[in-house]
N, C-alpha and C positions, 0 to 999 in steps of 0.2 A: 757363323761366318760374319753376318752383318753387324753384330753387336760390337765387334772389335774395330770396325771402321769408324773413323772420326766423323763428327758433325751429324749425329743422328737427327737432331731437330731440323737442321737445314735440309737434309735428305728427305725427311717426311714432308716438309713444306713444299719442296720441289715436286715430289711424287704426287702429292695431293693436287697441286695446281695443274700439273700435266693431265692427270686423270679427270679432273673437273672440266677442263677445257675440252678434252677428247670425248668423254662419255657423258658429261653432265654431272652436276652436283648430286642430284637425287639418286642417280644410278651407280654412284661410286660408294663402295663400302670401306670401312676402316681396315678390314682385312686386306683389301686390294691395295690400299695406300701403303700399308706396312710391307706387303710383299714387294711392291714396286720399289720401295726404298731399301729392300734387303734386310728388313727388320721384322720384329714380331708385333702383334697387336698390343701386347703388354708394354712394349717400348713406346708405342704410339701413345698410350694412355699415361705414361710417365710425363709426357710433354703437353698433351692436349686433353681437355675434358671431353670433347666430342669433335666430330669431323668439321663442324662449322668453325670452331675456334682456330683451326689451322689458318683460316683467312684473316683472323682478327688478332692473332697472337702478338703483334707488335704494338697494340693499342696502349698498353701500359708504358712502354718506352716512349711512344709518341707523346703521350700525356705528360710524362716527366720532362721531356724537352720543351714542350709548350709552356708548362707551368713555371719551369725554372727561368725561362727567358722572360716571361711576364713579370715574375717576381724580381728579376734582376734588371729590369728597365730603369732608367734614371728616375729618381724620386719625383721630380717635377713633371714627368711625362703625363699627358692626358690619358685617361683610361684606354681610349682607342689606340693611342700610340704605344702603350704598354702591350696591348694585344697584338699590334703590328709587329713588335719585336718578337713575340712568340711565334707568329706566323712565319716570319723570316727564318727563325730557327728551324721550324718544320720544313721549310723549303730547302734547307741545307741537308736535311736527313732523307727526305723522299726524293730520290734521284734516279731510281731504276724504272724508267718509263715503260719498257716492254713488260716487265713483271707487273707493274701497276695496271697496265692495260688488260693483261690476262686476268688478273684478280678482279678488276672491275667488271669485266665481261661476265664472269661467273656470278658475281653479286647481282648485276643488272638482270640476269636471266632467272633469278629466284626470289620471289616475294619474301620468303622466310629470311633470306640473307639481307635483303633490302631493309627489313625491319630491324635486324641485328645491327646493321650499319647505322641506321638512324639512332638506335639506342646508344651506340658507341659515341656518336657525335654529340648526343645530349649529355653524356658523361663528360666529354671534353669541355663542353660549355659550362657545366656545373663546376668543374675544377677551375676553370679560368675565372668564373665569377667569384668563387671562394678566394682565389689568389688576389683578385682585385680588392675584395673586401678586406683582406689582410693588409693591403697597401693603404687602407683608409678610404677607399672609394665607397660612397654610400649607395643605397638602393634608391631608385631603380637603375642608376647609372652602371653599377657593376654587372647586373644581369643583361642590360641592354648592350653594353660593350662586348660582353662575352658572346651573347647570341649573334650579334652582328659579325664578330670575328669568325665564328664558326660558319656563318653564312658565306662570308668572303672565302673561307677555306674550301667549302663545298663547291662553290661556283668556280673557283680557280682550279681546283682539282679536276673538275669536269672539262674545263677549257684545256688543261694540260693534257689530259687523256685523249681528247679529240684533236689536239694540235699537231704541229709538225714534229718530226722525229728529233730535231735538235732543240725543241722547246725546253725551257727550264721552269719548274713550278714557281720558283721565286719571282720570276718576271710576271707570271700570271697573278700571283698574290699581290704584288705591288700595283699592277694595273687595276685589279678588282677593288683593292682598298682605295685607290684614287677615285674610282667610279663611285664608291660608297660615299666618300667625302664630298664629291661633287653633287651627288643627289641630296645629301643632307644639308649642304650649304646653299643650294639654289633657293632663290627667293620666289 
């Protein structure tokens, strides 16, 4: 029955998130996720390597958006301004605040997932630094700008999650980036 319904991946993501919030990440099995989505375990493993990856499956797309925007920034842009273009692009993609809040609550409650989140952020930073080096930015400027950009993203994301219902990630990204620039330019 379930295999003929559309959007198997989306249904698995939805079911997993619902179960993680309701029962807890550690108490939820792949079998339960698949059953809740009306699919089989085999279908689950066609889309995800493990039950953790359901929460991080958008990382590759997020990285592509970020890297493409950094690469496409004006040639004369300072490294941090190229990174800012990437952050703005991410702000245009991450717009589902209720889902982001639920996802983050699951991650925050599980040290194993927190570690995975940090690894994903480090991967984003490495990709941005590589892109900046491809734009001719030398070291250590490429790594510093990339790491600073990911720090801005992390702080902004936390502020967005904790903020008002009508908050936009882009606004928090701009504010946090301005704070970073103020901190670095203060004498």
